[in-house]
MOPAC internal coordinates of N, CA, C and O (Angstrom, degrees):
PM7 1SCF
backbone

  N    0.0000 0     0.00 0     0.00 0    0    0    0
  C    1.4477 1     0.00 0     0.00 0    1    0    0
  C    1.5326 1   108.16 1     0.00 0    2    1    0
  O    1.2310 1   120.06 1   -52.22 1    3    2    1
  N    1.3307 1   117.49 1   127.78 1    3    2    1
  C    1.4617 1   119.61 1   177.81 1    5    3    2
  C    1.5208 1   111.15 1   -61.18 1    6    5    3
  O    1.2310 1   120.98 1   -30.03 1    7    6    5
  N    1.3267 1   115.73 1   149.97 1    7    6    5
  C    1.4595 1   121.01 1  -175.98 1    9    7    6
  C    1.5255 1   112.29 1   -57.60 1   10    9    7
  O    1.2310 1   119.34 1   145.76 1   11   10    9
  N    1.3132 1   118.87 1   -34.24 1   11   10    9
  C    1.4707 1   122.60 1  -178.37 1   13   11   10
  C    1.5286 1   111.56 1   -68.31 1   14   13   11
  O    1.2310 1   119.83 1   155.48 1   15   14   13
  N    1.3471 1   117.93 1   -24.52 1   15   14   13
  C    1.4615 1   122.02 1  -177.42 1   17   15   14
  C    1.5246 1   113.39 1   -83.99 1   18   17   15
  O    1.2310 1   119.53 1   169.09 1   19   18   17
  N    1.3255 1   118.51 1   -10.91 1   19   18   17
  C    1.4587 1   121.61 1  -179.51 1   21   19   18
  C    1.5245 1   108.96 1   -74.60 1   22   21   19
  O    1.2310 1   120.03 1   -57.73 1   23   22   21
  N    1.3389 1   117.54 1   122.27 1   23   22   21
  C    1.4654 1   118.89 1   179.78 1   25   23   22
  C    1.5251 1   111.75 1   -65.56 1   26   25   23
  O    1.2310 1   121.02 1   -44.00 1   27   26   25
  N    1.3114 1   115.65 1   136.00 1   27   26   25
  C    1.4650 1   121.72 1  -178.99 1   29   27   26
  C    1.5153 1   110.40 1  -103.48 1   30   29   27
  O    1.2310 1   120.98 1   -19.00 1   31   30   29
  N    1.3090 1   115.73 1   161.00 1   31   30   29
  C    1.4606 1   123.59 1  -179.84 1   33   31   30
  C    1.5327 1   110.45 1   -59.20 1   34   33   31
  O    1.2310 1   120.42 1   -40.34 1   35   34   33
  N    1.3414 1   116.80 1   139.66 1   35   34   33
  C    1.4641 1   122.75 1   179.32 1   37   35   34
  C    1.5178 1   113.68 1   -71.69 1   38   37   35
  O    1.2310 1   119.85 1   162.46 1   39   38   37
  N    1.3265 1   117.90 1   -17.54 1   39   38   37
  C    1.4592 1   121.48 1  -174.76 1   41   39   38
  C    1.5278 1   110.00 1   -72.59 1   42   41   39
  O    1.2310 1   120.89 1   -45.41 1   43   42   41
  N    1.3172 1   115.91 1   134.59 1   43   42   41
  C    1.4618 1   123.16 1  -177.29 1   45   43   42
  C    1.5273 1   111.42 1   -52.97 1   46   45   43
  O    1.2310 1   120.83 1   -50.21 1   47   46   45
  N    1.3153 1   116.02 1   129.79 1   47   46   45
  C    1.4610 1   126.05 1   178.48 1   49   47   46
  C    1.5254 1   115.24 1    66.92 1   50   49   47
  O    1.2310 1   119.37 1  -174.30 1   51   50   49
  N    1.3184 1   118.80 1     5.70 1   51   50   49
  C    1.4620 1   120.81 1   175.39 1   53   51   50
  C    1.5251 1   107.58 1   -87.56 1   54   53   51
  O    1.2310 1   119.95 1   -53.38 1   55   54   53
  N    1.3094 1   117.69 1   126.62 1   55   54   53
  C    1.4707 1   122.19 1  -174.68 1   57   55   54
  C    1.5374 1   112.69 1  -103.23 1   58   57   55
  O    1.2310 1   120.56 1  -178.47 1   59   58   57
  N    1.3313 1   116.53 1     1.53 1   59   58   57
  C    1.4609 1   118.81 1  -175.93 1   61   59   58
  C    1.5291 1   112.08 1   -77.07 1   62   61   59
  O    1.2310 1   121.21 1   -17.09 1   63   62   61
  N    1.3146 1   115.29 1   162.91 1   63   62   61
  C    1.4611 1   123.21 1  -178.95 1   65   63   62
  C    1.5318 1   110.14 1   -73.42 1   66   65   63
  O    1.2310 1   120.64 1   -44.02 1   67   66   65
  N    1.3254 1   116.38 1   135.98 1   67   66   65
  C    1.4697 1   119.81 1  -179.87 1   69   67   66
  C    1.5254 1   110.11 1   -74.53 1   70   69   67
  O    1.2310 1   121.15 1   -34.24 1   71   70   69
  N    1.3266 1   115.40 1   145.76 1   71   70   69
  C    1.4618 1   121.56 1  -179.05 1   73   71   70
  C    1.5234 1   112.12 1  -120.33 1   74   73   71
  O    1.2310 1   120.59 1   132.48 1   75   74   73
  N    1.3464 1   116.48 1   -47.52 1   75   74   73
  C    1.4519 1   120.96 1  -174.86 1   77   75   74
  C    1.5230 1   109.08 1  -145.28 1   78   77   75
  O    1.2310 1   121.05 1   -43.08 1   79   78   77
  N    1.3285 1   115.60 1   136.92 1   79   78   77
  C    1.4690 1   121.92 1  -178.98 1   81   79   78
  C    1.5293 1   112.57 1    57.71 1   82   81   79
  O    1.2310 1   120.40 1  -153.64 1   83   82   81
  N    1.3302 1   116.83 1    26.36 1   83   82   81
  C    1.4560 1   121.29 1   176.62 1   85   83   82
  C    1.5147 1   115.05 1    79.24 1   86   85   83
  O    1.2310 1   119.88 1  -169.67 1   87   86   85
  N    1.3186 1   117.83 1    10.33 1   87   86   85
  C    1.4625 1   121.60 1   179.93 1   89   87   86
  C    1.5274 1   110.48 1  -127.58 1   90   89   87
  O    1.2310 1   121.06 1   -17.33 1   91   90   89
  N    1.3302 1   115.58 1   162.67 1   91   90   89
  C    1.4640 1   120.65 1   179.14 1   93   91   90
  C    1.5328 1   110.12 1   -75.26 1   94   93   91
  O    1.2310 1   120.98 1    -8.06 1   95   94   93
  N    1.3137 1   115.73 1   171.94 1   95   94   93
  C    1.4562 1   121.13 1  -178.90 1   97   95   94
  C    1.5346 1   112.34 1   -59.13 1   98   97   95
  O    1.2310 1   120.17 1   134.60 1   99   98   97
  N    1.3282 1   117.28 1   -45.40 1   99   98   97
  C    1.4595 1   121.15 1  -178.62 1  101   99   98
  C    1.5163 1   112.99 1   -64.16 1  102  101   99
  O    1.2310 1   120.54 1   134.62 1  103  102  101
  N    1.3243 1   116.56 1   -45.38 1  103  102  101
  C    1.4673 1   120.34 1   179.65 1  105  103  102
  C    1.5281 1   110.47 1   -67.81 1  106  105  103
  O    1.2310 1   120.22 1   142.87 1  107  106  105
  N    1.3358 1   117.18 1   -37.13 1  107  106  105
  C    1.4604 1   120.85 1   178.02 1  109  107  106
  C    1.5258 1   110.17 1   -62.00 1  110  109  107
  O    1.2310 1   120.47 1   134.69 1  111  110  109
  N    1.3339 1   116.71 1   -45.31 1  111  110  109
  C    1.4648 1   119.59 1  -179.76 1  113  111  110
  C    1.5230 1   111.48 1   -64.05 1  114  113  111
  O    1.2310 1   120.18 1   141.61 1  115  114  113
  N    1.3354 1   117.26 1   -38.39 1  115  114  113
  C    1.4634 1   120.49 1   177.44 1  117  115  114
  C    1.5317 1   110.20 1   -63.75 1  118  117  115
  O    1.2310 1   120.51 1   137.79 1  119  118  117
  N    1.3434 1   116.62 1   -42.21 1  119  118  117
  C    1.4647 1   120.49 1   177.84 1  121  119  118
  C    1.5196 1   110.79 1   -64.77 1  122  121  119
  O    1.2310 1   120.72 1   135.88 1  123  122  121
  N    1.3186 1   116.22 1   -44.12 1  123  122  121
  C    1.4535 1   121.56 1  -178.79 1  125  123  122
  C    1.5326 1   110.50 1   -59.95 1  126  125  123
  O    1.2310 1   120.61 1   139.26 1  127  126  125
  N    1.3281 1   116.44 1   -40.74 1  127  126  125
  C    1.4656 1   120.40 1   178.37 1  129  127  126
  C    1.5327 1   110.77 1   -62.77 1  130  129  127
  O    1.2310 1   120.28 1   139.12 1  131  130  129
  N    1.3316 1   117.06 1   -40.88 1  131  130  129
  C    1.4736 1   121.18 1   177.98 1  133  131  130
  C    1.5357 1   110.89 1   -64.55 1  134  133  131
  O    1.2310 1   120.72 1   138.78 1  135  134  133
  N    1.3373 1   116.24 1   -41.22 1  135  134  133
  C    1.4668 1   120.18 1   178.26 1  137  135  134
  C    1.5256 1   109.75 1   -65.85 1  138  137  135
  O    1.2310 1   120.62 1   135.39 1  139  138  137
  N    1.3149 1   116.42 1   -44.61 1  139  138  137
  C    1.4693 1   121.68 1  -179.89 1  141  139  138
  C    1.5358 1   111.18 1   -61.18 1  142  141  139
  O    1.2310 1   120.48 1   141.79 1  143  142  141
  N    1.3141 1   116.69 1   -38.21 1  143  142  141
  C    1.4718 1   121.47 1   179.99 1  145  143  142
  C    1.5245 1   112.50 1   -76.28 1  146  145  143
  O    1.2310 1   120.24 1   169.33 1  147  146  145
  N    1.3370 1   117.14 1   -10.67 1  147  146  145
  C    1.4478 1   120.99 1   179.33 1  149  147  146
  C    1.5225 1   113.76 1    86.84 1  150  149  147
  O    1.2310 1   120.30 1  -170.62 1  151  150  149
  N    1.3330 1   117.03 1     9.38 1  151  150  149
  C    1.4632 1   120.59 1  -179.48 1  153  151  150
  C    1.5261 1   112.52 1   -75.17 1  154  153  151
  O    1.2310 1   120.28 1   157.03 1  155  154  153
  N    1.3247 1   117.07 1   -22.97 1  155  154  153
  C    1.4638 1   121.69 1   179.43 1  157  155  154
  C    1.5225 1   108.63 1  -156.74 1  158  157  155
  O    1.2310 1   120.49 1     1.69 1  159  158  157
  N    1.3340 1   116.68 1  -178.31 1  159  158  157
  C    1.4659 1   121.90 1   176.71 1  161  159  158
  C    1.5196 1   108.53 1  -130.39 1  162  161  159
  O    1.2310 1   120.67 1   -19.07 1  163  162  161
  N    1.3191 1   116.32 1   160.93 1  163  162  161
  C    1.4713 1   119.41 1   176.10 1  165  163  162
  C    1.5199 1   110.05 1   -63.75 1  166  165  163
  O    1.2310 1   120.40 1   144.45 1  167  166  165
  N    1.3171 1   116.84 1   -35.55 1  167  166  165
  C    1.4678 1   120.30 1   179.58 1  169  167  166
  C    1.5310 1   110.52 1   -60.55 1  170  169  167
  O    1.2310 1   120.47 1   136.31 1  171  170  169
  N    1.3273 1   116.70 1   -43.69 1  171  170  169
  C    1.4664 1   121.05 1   178.71 1  173  171  170
  C    1.5325 1   110.18 1   -62.99 1  174  173  171
  O    1.2310 1   120.24 1   134.58 1  175  174  173
  N    1.3211 1   117.14 1   -45.42 1  175  174  173
  C    1.4706 1   121.14 1  -178.80 1  177  175  174
  C    1.5267 1   111.21 1   -62.51 1  178  177  175
  O    1.2310 1   120.57 1   139.82 1  179  178  177
  N    1.3392 1   116.52 1   -40.18 1  179  178  177
  C    1.4694 1   120.78 1   177.92 1  181  179  178
  C    1.5224 1   110.14 1   -67.46 1  182  181  179
  O    1.2310 1   120.50 1   133.63 1  183  182  181
  N    1.3279 1   116.66 1   -46.37 1  183  182  181
  C    1.4679 1   122.03 1  -178.38 1  185  183  182
  C    1.5283 1   112.46 1   -58.68 1  186  185  183
  O    1.2310 1   120.21 1   144.82 1  187  186  185
  N    1.3275 1   117.21 1   -35.18 1  187  186  185
  C    1.4602 1   121.85 1  -177.81 1  189  187  186
  C    1.5309 1   113.69 1   -98.15 1  190  189  187
  O    1.2310 1   120.37 1  -169.10 1  191  190  189
  N    1.3399 1   116.89 1    10.90 1  191  190  189
  C    1.4555 1   121.49 1   171.61 1  193  191  190
  C    1.5210 1   116.64 1    80.69 1  194  193  191
  O    1.2310 1   120.00 1  -169.05 1  195  194  193
  N    1.3199 1   117.60 1    10.95 1  195  194  193
  C    1.4612 1   119.63 1   178.59 1  197  195  194
  C    1.5213 1   111.96 1   -78.36 1  198  197  195
  O    1.2310 1   120.40 1   147.32 1  199  198  197
  N    1.3245 1   116.83 1   -32.68 1  199  198  197
  C    1.4599 1   121.81 1  -178.34 1  201  199  198
  C    1.5239 1   108.69 1  -139.00 1  202  201  199
  O    1.2310 1   121.12 1   -18.28 1  203  202  201
  N    1.3178 1   115.46 1   161.72 1  203  202  201
  C    1.4578 1   120.71 1   176.53 1  205  203  202
  C    1.5191 1   109.80 1   -93.67 1  206  205  203
  O    1.2310 1   121.16 1   -23.97 1  207  206  205
  N    1.3119 1   115.38 1   156.03 1  207  206  205
  C    1.4544 1   121.57 1   176.57 1  209  207  206
  C    1.5294 1   108.46 1   -67.38 1  210  209  207
  O    1.2310 1   120.43 1   -37.87 1  211  210  209
  N    1.3191 1   116.79 1   142.13 1  211  210  209
  C    1.4631 1   119.83 1   175.89 1  213  211  210
  C    1.5140 1   109.25 1   -65.96 1  214  213  211
  O    1.2310 1   120.69 1   -42.67 1  215  214  213
  N    1.3013 1   116.29 1   137.33 1  215  214  213
  C    1.4579 1   120.13 1   177.23 1  217  215  214
  C    1.5205 1   108.30 1  -100.93 1  218  217  215
  O    1.2310 1   120.24 1   -38.64 1  219  218  217
  N    1.3379 1   117.16 1   141.36 1  219  218  217
  C    1.4597 1   118.86 1   179.62 1  221  219  218
  C    1.5229 1   110.13 1   -67.27 1  222  221  219
  O    1.2310 1   121.22 1   -29.10 1  223  222  221
  N    1.2810 1   115.27 1   150.90 1  223  222  221
  C    1.4517 1   120.18 1   179.11 1  225  223  222
  C    1.5089 1   111.12 1   149.05 1  226  225  223
  O    1.2310 1   121.31 1    10.66 1  227  226  225
  N    1.2989 1   115.10 1  -169.34 1  227  226  225
  C    1.4501 1   121.28 1  -177.86 1  229  227  226
  C    1.5216 1   110.44 1   -68.40 1  230  229  227
  O    1.2310 1   121.09 1   -46.57 1  231  230  229
  N    1.3053 1   115.52 1   133.43 1  231  230  229
  C    1.4558 1   120.63 1   176.69 1  233  231  230
  C    1.5225 1   108.67 1   -70.29 1  234  233  231
  O    1.2310 1   121.22 1   -45.54 1  235  234  233
  N    1.3199 1   115.27 1   134.46 1  235  234  233
  C    1.4573 1   119.38 1   179.48 1  237  235  234
  C    1.5132 1   109.92 1   -74.10 1  238  237  235
  O    1.2310 1   121.34 1   -38.82 1  239  238  237
  N    1.3395 1   115.04 1   141.18 1  239  238  237
  C    1.4546 1   120.91 1   177.99 1  241  239  238
  C    1.5141 1   109.51 1  -105.46 1  242  241  239
  O    1.2310 1   120.63 1   -34.85 1  243  242  241
  N    1.2917 1   116.40 1   145.15 1  243  242  241
  C    1.4508 1   120.36 1   170.96 1  245  243  242
  C    1.5218 1   109.29 1   -74.13 1  246  245  243
  O    1.2310 1   120.10 1   -13.92 1  247  246  245
  N    1.3142 1   117.41 1   166.08 1  247  246  245
  C    1.4573 1   121.79 1  -177.67 1  249  247  246
  C    1.5260 1   111.54 1   -59.44 1  250  249  247
  O    1.2310 1   120.08 1   136.88 1  251  250  249
  N    1.3298 1   117.46 1   -43.12 1  251  250  249
  C    1.4574 1   119.62 1  -179.51 1  253  251  250
  C    1.5228 1   111.26 1   -65.12 1  254  253  251
  O    1.2310 1   120.11 1   134.07 1  255  254  253
  N    1.3349 1   117.39 1   -45.93 1  255  254  253
  C    1.4634 1   120.92 1  -179.21 1  257  255  254
  C    1.5183 1   110.65 1   -59.68 1  258  257  255
  O    1.2310 1   120.42 1   137.81 1  259  258  257
  N    1.3135 1   116.80 1   -42.19 1  259  258  257
  C    1.4592 1   121.42 1   179.56 1  261  259  258
  C    1.5292 1   110.39 1   -64.03 1  262  261  259
  O    1.2310 1   120.46 1   131.89 1  263  262  261
  N    1.3271 1   116.73 1   -48.11 1  263  262  261
  C    1.4648 1   121.24 1  -179.47 1  265  263  262
  C    1.5289 1   110.89 1   -62.46 1  266  265  263
  O    1.2310 1   120.47 1   138.65 1  267  266  265
  N    1.3310 1   116.71 1   -41.35 1  267  266  265
  C    1.4611 1   120.24 1  -179.33 1  269  267  266
  C    1.5246 1   110.97 1   -66.69 1  270  269  267
  O    1.2310 1   120.17 1   140.19 1  271  270  269
  N    1.3445 1   117.27 1   -39.81 1  271  270  269
  C    1.4650 1   120.38 1   177.47 1  273  271  270
  C    1.5230 1   110.65 1   -62.59 1  274  273  271
  O    1.2310 1   120.28 1   137.90 1  275  274  273
  N    1.3291 1   117.06 1   -42.10 1  275  274  273
  C    1.4627 1   120.75 1   177.77 1  277  275  274
  C    1.5275 1   110.62 1   -63.02 1  278  277  275
  O    1.2310 1   120.73 1   140.05 1  279  278  277
  N    1.3365 1   116.22 1   -39.95 1  279  278  277
  C    1.4646 1   120.80 1   177.94 1  281  279  278
  C    1.5267 1   110.30 1   -61.33 1  282  281  279
  O    1.2310 1   120.29 1   133.88 1  283  282  281
  N    1.3502 1   117.06 1   -46.12 1  283  282  281
  C    1.4603 1   120.37 1   179.89 1  285  283  282
  C    1.5259 1   111.34 1   -62.79 1  286  285  283
  O    1.2310 1   120.43 1   140.19 1  287  286  285
  N    1.3304 1   116.79 1   -39.81 1  287  286  285
  C    1.4667 1   120.34 1   177.15 1  289  287  286
  C    1.5207 1   110.74 1   -60.96 1  290  289  287
  O    1.2310 1   120.61 1   139.16 1  291  290  289
  N    1.3268 1   116.43 1   -40.84 1  291  290  289
  C    1.4648 1   121.39 1   179.90 1  293  291  290
  C    1.5292 1   110.61 1   -66.44 1  294  293  291
  O    1.2310 1   120.56 1   137.18 1  295  294  293
  N    1.3312 1   116.54 1   -42.82 1  295  294  293
  C    1.4634 1   121.12 1   179.30 1  297  295  294
  C    1.5266 1   109.97 1   -62.88 1  298  297  295
  O    1.2310 1   120.30 1   133.58 1  299  298  297
  N    1.3321 1   117.03 1   -46.42 1  299  298  297
  C    1.4636 1   120.35 1   179.59 1  301  299  298
  C    1.5230 1   110.98 1   -60.76 1  302  301  299
  O    1.2310 1   120.61 1   139.32 1  303  302  301
  N    1.3278 1   116.45 1   -40.68 1  303  302  301
  C    1.4571 1   121.10 1   179.94 1  305  303  302
  C    1.5326 1   110.55 1   -63.71 1  306  305  303
  O    1.2310 1   120.17 1   135.17 1  307  306  305
  N    1.3348 1   117.28 1   -44.83 1  307  306  305
  C    1.4645 1   119.88 1  -179.48 1  309  307  306
  C    1.5229 1   111.20 1   -68.01 1  310  309  307
  O    1.2310 1   119.86 1   145.40 1  311  310  309
  N    1.3559 1   117.87 1   -34.60 1  311  310  309
  C    1.4636 1   120.86 1   176.42 1  313  311  310
  C    1.5232 1   110.27 1   -65.08 1  314  313  311
  O    1.2310 1   120.39 1   139.19 1  315  314  313
  N    1.3306 1   116.85 1   -40.81 1  315  314  313
  C    1.4622 1   120.69 1   178.60 1  317  315  314
  C    1.5181 1   110.97 1   -64.20 1  318  317  315
  O    1.2310 1   120.12 1   138.64 1  319  318  317
  N    1.3232 1   117.37 1   -41.36 1  319  318  317
  C    1.4579 1   121.05 1   178.47 1  321  319  318
  C    1.5248 1   110.51 1   -64.78 1  322  321  319
  O    1.2310 1   120.21 1   141.80 1  323  322  321
  N    1.3363 1   117.20 1   -38.20 1  323  322  321
  C    1.4531 1   121.77 1   178.71 1  325  323  322
  C    1.5249 1   110.09 1   -64.15 1  326  325  323
  O    1.2310 1   120.39 1   136.14 1  327  326  325
  N    1.3351 1   116.87 1   -43.86 1  327  326  325
  C    1.4678 1   120.35 1   178.35 1  329  327  326
  C    1.5252 1   111.29 1   -64.10 1  330  329  327
  O    1.2310 1   120.58 1   138.35 1  331  330  329
  N    1.3207 1   116.49 1   -41.65 1  331  330  329
  C    1.4652 1   120.26 1   179.93 1  333  331  330
  C    1.5171 1   110.94 1   -62.08 1  334  333  331
  O    1.2310 1   120.11 1   141.50 1  335  334  333
  N    1.3274 1   117.40 1   -38.50 1  335  334  333
  C    1.4616 1   120.30 1  -178.99 1  337  335  334
  C    1.5281 1   112.03 1   -71.38 1  338  337  335
  O    1.2310 1   119.71 1   158.28 1  339  338  337
  N    1.3221 1   118.17 1   -21.72 1  339  338  337
  C    1.4685 1   121.69 1  -179.12 1  341  339  338
  C    1.5268 1   113.16 1   -80.95 1  342  341  339
  O    1.2310 1   120.39 1   154.41 1  343  342  341
  N    1.3185 1   116.87 1   -25.59 1  343  342  341
  C    1.4553 1   119.93 1  -174.73 1  345  343  342
  C    1.5186 1   110.34 1  -115.18 1  346  345  343
  O    1.2310 1   120.90 1   -52.95 1  347  346  345
  N    1.3299 1   115.88 1   127.05 1  347  346  345
  C    1.4630 1   121.14 1  -176.76 1  349  347  346
  C    1.5309 1   111.49 1   -66.86 1  350  349  347
  O    1.2310 1   119.36 1   154.42 1  351  350  349
  N    1.3252 1   118.83 1   -25.58 1  351  350  349
  C    1.4577 1   120.94 1  -179.20 1  353  351  350
  C    1.5155 1   111.22 1   -60.34 1  354  353  351
  O    1.2310 1   120.58 1   147.32 1  355  354  353
  N    1.3183 1   116.49 1   -32.68 1  355  354  353
  C    1.4593 1   119.93 1   179.83 1  357  355  354
  C    1.5204 1   112.00 1   -78.74 1  358  357  355
  O    1.2310 1   119.67 1   165.90 1  359  358  357
  N    1.3046 1   118.23 1   -14.10 1  359  358  357
  C    1.4648 1   121.59 1   179.84 1  361  359  358
  C    1.5323 1   112.01 1   -88.96 1  362  361  359
  O    1.2310 1   121.28 1   178.26 1  363  362  361
  N    1.3204 1   115.16 1    -1.74 1  363  362  361
  C    1.4576 1   118.43 1   179.59 1  365  363  362
  C    1.5170 1   112.86 1    89.48 1  366  365  363
  O    1.2310 1   119.69 1  -174.46 1  367  366  365
  N    1.3144 1   118.19 1     5.54 1  367  366  365
  C    1.4647 1   121.04 1   178.45 1  369  367  366
  C    1.5195 1   108.64 1   -86.97 1  370  369  367
  O    1.2310 1   120.42 1   -35.97 1  371  370  369
  N    1.2790 1   116.80 1   144.03 1  371  370  369
  C    1.4748 1   120.88 1   178.81 1  373  371  370
  C    1.5235 1   109.86 1   -99.78 1  374  373  371
  O    1.2310 1   121.44 1   -19.67 1  375  374  373
  N    1.3251 1   114.85 1   160.33 1  375  374  373
  C    1.4622 1   120.05 1  -179.09 1  377  375  374
  C    1.5224 1   111.70 1   -76.84 1  378  377  375
  O    1.2310 1   120.42 1   159.16 1  379  378  377
  N    1.2879 1   116.81 1   -20.84 1  379  378  377
  C    1.3941 1   119.74 1  -164.27 1  381  379  378
  C    1.3973 1   126.07 1   -88.86 1  382  381  379
  O    1.2310 1   120.10 1   180.00 1  383  382  381

């Protein structure tokens, strides 16, 4: 992607790449802290152009969360295979 096509942070004079709600990670965290403290709301920030409205869709995962979820899926799969190998009913053999 050409450098000009990378979306930049909406905050005045911030040159970093936008990540969420049209702002960079640092500006988002600063906004989130203000919202958490009750100094402002996301609606106010969106209305005044500081942040973008959240769009519905899949929640983005961080690299660690994604890797950990894949690890858990792999562990569950191997546990299921281990259980299947222990019981003849899962192998298609009948008792009779």
